[in-house]
N, C-alpha and C positions, 0 to 999 in steps of 0.2 A: 533519362527520358529521351525520346526521339527528337523532341523540339529543343532540347538543351536546357529546359527548365527543371527546377527541383521538384521532387515528388511533393504532393500537397501535404503529406504528413510531416515533412521536415521543414516546412516554411515557418518562420517565427510567428506570423500572424495566426496560422492555424494552431500552433502549439499554445499560444496565448488564449485563443478561443476555447480550446479543449480544456485547459486548466480552469479557466473561469467557469465554464459550463459544468465541469465535474464538481467544483467547489460549491456552486449554486445548488446542484442536485443533492449533494451530501448535506448541505445546510438545510435544505427544504425537508429532507427525510428526517433529520434530527428534530426539526421544528414540529413536524407532523407527529413524531413519536410522543410528544407531550400530550396529545389528544387521543391516543390509543389506549384502550383498556387492556392492561397487561395482566397475565395470569402467570406470575413467577413461580418457578419450582424452588428457587432459593431466594433469599431476600434481595440480593444485589441485582439479579437479572430483571427486576421490575423497574429499575431506575431508567429515566428517559435518556436516550442516547447510548444505552448499554451496548448495543451491537457495534456502534461506531468506535467507542473508546476501547472496548474489549478486542475488537478486530485490530485496531492500531497497536495496542500493547502486545497482542499475540504476534503480530508481524515483526515488531521490534525484538521480541524474545527469540523468534526464529532466526533472525539475522545474527543476533549475538551468539546463539548456540552454534550456528554455522561457522561463524568466525572462530569460535573456540575450537571446534572440531578441526578446522583448517590449520590452526596453530599446532594442534597435537599431531595431525597426520602429515604435516608438511615435511618434505624432504629437501635437502640442499640441492642446488642446481647441478652439482657435480656427482649426484648419487649414482648415475649409471656410467660415468666416465671411469676409465681404468688408467 
């Protein structure tokens, strides 16, 4: 930055505020989900908080699959050296 200060998104106080705000919004959305009338297509998608835990598990699964693909496709550091 021109004045020598850190960008506002890398300050510890801003990061802490963003984490707490995000957690509060997510908790509020899961809480509100208990009062919403669901119309499930399958049995499990009518459970309260389904979007939150399904999204989290999907994200974890994508990371694990990406790591497994990386292990399979990984080449040694000296692959292009002769």
